[in-house]
C-alpha positions as CSV (number, residue, x, y, z in Angstrom):
1,X,-58.8,116.5,21.1
2,X,-61.8,118.9,21.2
3,X,-63.4,119.3,24.5
4,X,-66.5,121.4,25.4
5,X,-65.8,124.5,27.4
6,X,-67.1,124.7,30.9
7,X,-70.4,126.6,30.6
8,X,-71.5,128.4,33.8
9,X,-75.0,128.9,32.4
10,X,-75.4,125.1,31.9
11,X,-73.9,124.4,35.3
12,X,-76.3,126.8,37.0
13,X,-79.1,125.2,35.2
14,X,-78.1,121.7,36.4
15,X,-77.9,122.9,40.0
16,X,-81.3,124.5,39.7
17,X,-82.8,121.4,38.2
18,X,-81.5,119.2,41.0
19,X,-82.9,121.6,43.6
20,X,-86.3,121.8,41.8
21,X,-86.6,118.0,41.6
22,X,-85.6,117.7,45.3
23,X,-88.3,120.2,46.3
24,X,-90.9,118.4,44.3
25,X,-90.3,115.0,45.8
26,X,-93.0,115.5,48.5
27,X,-94.9,118.3,46.8
28,X,-98.7,118.3,46.9
29,X,-100.3,121.0,44.7
30,X,-102.9,123.3,46.3
31,X,-106.4,122.7,44.9
32,X,-107.8,125.5,42.7
33,X,-111.2,125.3,44.5
34,X,-109.4,126.2,47.7
35,X,-108.3,129.5,46.1
36,X,-112.0,130.1,45.3
37,X,-113.2,129.2,48.8
38,X,-110.7,131.4,50.5
39,X,-111.6,134.3,48.2
40,X,-115.3,133.9,48.9
41,X,-114.6,133.8,52.6
42,X,-112.9,137.2,52.3
43,X,-109.3,136.2,52.8
44,X,-107.0,139.0,51.6
45,X,-105.4,138.6,48.2
46,X,-101.9,138.8,49.6
47,X,-102.5,135.9,52.0
48,X,-103.9,133.7,49.2
49,X,-100.9,134.6,47.0
50,X,-98.6,133.7,50.0
51,X,-100.2,130.3,50.4
52,X,-100.0,129.6,46.7
53,X,-96.3,130.4,46.9
54,X,-95.8,128.2,49.9
55,X,-97.6,125.3,48.2
56,X,-95.5,125.9,45.1
57,X,-98.6,125.5,43.0
58,X,-99.0,126.8,39.4
59,X,-102.2,126.4,37.3
60,X,-102.3,126.2,33.5
61,X,-105.5,128.3,33.1
62,X,-107.4,128.9,29.9
63,X,-108.2,132.5,29.0
64,X,-111.8,132.2,30.0
65,X,-110.9,130.6,33.4
66,X,-109.7,134.0,34.7
67,X,-113.2,135.4,34.1
68,X,-114.8,132.5,35.9
69,X,-112.5,133.0,38.8
70,X,-113.2,136.7,38.9
71,X,-117.0,136.0,38.9
72,X,-116.4,133.6,41.8
73,X,-114.8,136.4,43.8
74,X,-111.1,135.9,43.2
75,X,-109.3,139.3,43.4
76,X,-107.3,140.8,40.5
77,X,-104.1,140.5,42.4
78,X,-104.6,136.7,42.7
79,X,-105.5,136.4,39.0
80,X,-102.4,138.3,38.0
81,X,-100.3,136.0,40.3
82,X,-101.8,132.9,38.7
83,X,-100.9,134.1,35.2
84,X,-97.4,135.3,36.2
85,X,-96.5,132.1,37.9
86,X,-97.7,130.1,35.0
87,X,-95.6,132.2,32.7
88,X,-92.6,131.7,35.0
89,X,-93.0,128.0,34.8
90,X,-93.5,128.0,31.1
91,X,-90.3,130.0,30.8
92,X,-88.5,127.3,32.9
93,X,-89.9,124.4,30.9
94,X,-88.9,126.1,27.7
95,X,-85.4,126.7,29.0
96,X,-85.0,123.0,29.9
97,X,-86.5,122.0,26.5
98,X,-84.1,124.3,24.6
99,X,-81.0,123.1,26.5
100,X,-81.8,119.4,26.7
101,X,-82.8,119.2,30.3
102,X,-86.0,117.9,31.8
103,X,-88.1,117.8,35.0
104,X,-88.7,114.1,34.3
105,X,-91.8,112.4,35.6
106,X,-92.4,114.7,38.6
107,X,-96.0,115.5,37.5
108,X,-96.6,117.7,40.5
109,X,-93.8,120.0,39.4
110,X,-95.7,121.1,36.3
111,X,-98.5,123.6,36.0
112,X,-101.8,121.9,37.0
113,X,-104.6,121.6,34.4
114,X,-108.1,122.6,35.6
115,X,-111.7,122.4,34.4
116,X,-113.7,125.3,35.7
117,X,-116.7,124.9,33.5
118,X,-118.9,123.8,36.4
119,X,-117.8,126.6,38.8
120,X,-120.7,129.0,38.2
121,X,-123.3,126.3,38.7
122,X,-121.8,125.0,41.9
123,X,-120.5,121.9,40.2
124,X,-117.2,120.2,40.9
125,X,-113.9,121.7,39.8
126,X,-111.5,119.3,38.2
127,X,-107.8,119.5,38.6
128,X,-105.1,117.2,37.1
129,X,-101.4,117.2,36.3
130,X,-100.4,117.5,32.7
131,X,-98.9,114.7,30.6
132,X,-95.2,114.5,30.8
133,X,-94.9,112.6,27.6
134,X,-92.0,113.9,25.5
135,X,-93.0,115.8,22.3
136,X,-90.4,117.1,19.9
137,X,-92.5,120.3,19.1
138,X,-93.0,121.6,22.6
139,X,-91.7,121.6,26.2
140,X,-92.8,118.7,28.4
141,X,-95.6,119.4,30.8
142,X,-97.6,121.9,28.7
143,X,-101.4,121.8,29.0
144,X,-103.5,119.9,26.6
145,X,-104.8,123.1,25.1
146,X,-101.3,124.4,24.2
147,X,-100.6,124.9,20.5
148,X,-97.0,125.6,19.1
149,X,-96.6,128.9,17.4
150,X,-96.4,129.1,13.6
151,X,-95.2,132.2,11.8
152,X,-97.9,134.8,11.0
153,X,-97.5,137.8,8.6
154,X,-100.2,139.9,10.3
155,X,-100.8,141.1,13.8
156,X,-103.9,141.6,15.9
157,X,-104.3,143.5,19.2
158,X,-106.7,143.1,22.0
159,X,-108.3,146.4,21.0
160,X,-108.8,144.8,17.5
161,X,-110.7,142.0,19.2
162,X,-112.8,144.4,21.2
163,X,-113.8,146.3,18.0
164,X,-114.7,143.1,16.3
165,X,-117.0,142.1,19.2
166,X,-118.6,145.6,19.2
167,X,-119.2,145.3,15.4
168,X,-121.1,142.0,16.0
169,X,-118.4,139.7,14.4
170,X,-119.3,136.1,15.0
171,X,-117.4,134.0,17.5
172,X,-116.1,131.7,14.8
173,X,-114.7,134.6,12.7
174,X,-113.1,136.1,15.8
175,X,-111.4,132.9,16.7
176,X,-110.1,132.5,13.1
177,X,-108.8,136.1,13.2
178,X,-106.8,135.5,16.4
179,X,-105.5,132.2,15.2
180,X,-104.3,133.6,11.9
181,X,-102.4,136.5,13.4
182,X,-99.7,137.1,16.0
183,X,-100.7,139.0,19.1
184,X,-99.4,142.6,19.2
185,X,-97.5,143.9,22.2
186,X,-98.2,141.1,24.6
187,X,-94.9,139.3,24.9
188,X,-93.1,141.1,27.7
189,X,-89.7,139.5,27.5
190,X,-87.7,142.6,26.4
191,X,-85.8,141.0,23.5
192,X,-83.5,137.9,23.0
193,X,-80.6,139.4,24.9
194,X,-82.4,140.6,28.0
195,X,-81.0,139.5,31.4
196,X,-83.6,139.1,34.1
197,X,-84.8,136.7,36.8
198,X,-88.3,136.1,35.5
199,X,-90.2,137.2,32.4
200,X,-93.1,139.6,32.6
201,X,-96.5,138.3,31.7
202,X,-97.4,140.7,28.9
203,X,-101.0,139.4,29.1
204,X,-102.2,139.5,32.7
205,X,-104.8,137.4,34.4
206,X,-106.9,140.4,35.3
207,X,-106.9,141.6,31.6
208,X,-108.1,138.2,30.4
209,X,-110.9,138.4,33.1
210,X,-111.9,141.9,31.8
211,X,-112.1,140.6,28.2
212,X,-114.7,138.1,29.3
213,X,-116.5,140.6,31.5
214,X,-116.7,142.9,28.4
215,X,-118.6,140.2,26.5
216,X,-115.8,138.6,24.5
217,X,-116.9,135.0,24.0
218,X,-115.1,132.3,25.9
219,X,-113.7,130.5,22.8
220,X,-112.1,133.8,21.7
221,X,-110.6,134.6,25.2
222,X,-109.3,131.0,25.2
223,X,-107.8,131.5,21.8
224,X,-106.0,134.7,23.0
225,X,-104.4,132.8,25.8
226,X,-103.4,129.9,23.5
227,X,-101.8,132.4,21.1
228,X,-100.1,134.2,23.9
229,X,-98.5,131.1,25.4
230,X,-97.5,129.7,22.0
231,X,-95.8,133.0,21.0
232,X,-94.1,133.2,24.4
233,X,-92.7,129.7,24.1
234,X,-91.3,130.4,20.7
235,X,-89.6,133.7,21.7
236,X,-88.1,132.1,24.8
237,X,-86.9,129.1,22.8
238,X,-85.0,131.4,20.5
239,X,-83.7,133.4,23.4
240,X,-82.3,130.3,25.2
241,X,-80.8,128.9,22.1
242,X,-79.1,132.2,21.4
243,X,-77.8,132.4,25.0
244,X,-76.6,128.8,24.9
245,X,-74.3,129.3,21.9
246,X,-70.7,129.9,22.6
247,X,-67.2,128.9,21.5
248,X,-65.6,125.5,22.3
249,X,-62.1,125.1,23.5
250,X,-59.6,122.9,21.6
């Protein structure tokens, strides 16, 4: 009779999943507007980051959201933390997706969706958990704006986007250019066989904020974040499928 070999990787994953779900049982996410208020009040970035870690809160921010937060006074260190923790969670969700695990219906365990469109005018900031509905083509808990990656034959860099903006390229054409190419040198995972605790966000929150400050239109900055997250999920999916393969005992 063929039996499956004991897999320490899968065993560790199961233990981590149980601990994660237990921690999320009474978890209340920190509101994004509290991050803004504390920044405006002059609270140091490291304190805000510490409180975000203590609240175990992650936000699924669009690309232009980082620029809005920067304009509201949120420090670069906080912006980078917000992007890095989002990438960490996307990594975790992709691992569970690739290995057949799940966080289930714990909606507070997933990156929180936000709407910051009214932030500059003093309007309300909306925050909501993502849908946990199962989709075959993507990890559970991804934000509504997520788009799965499809193979592209050409690449585009952030400097290419900047040059297009300087040349007066229309917003629509820039969005099409980003959507039809894969981002160059932004996926900081170090290859399929790299062993590390967390991935490195190859596209930081502060860099996304700078793109908006440089005059890159919001739809383009949003498209860059969409492309980045889609590529990241695909690379991590392949990585975890590769790590999960191994011989069976007979």
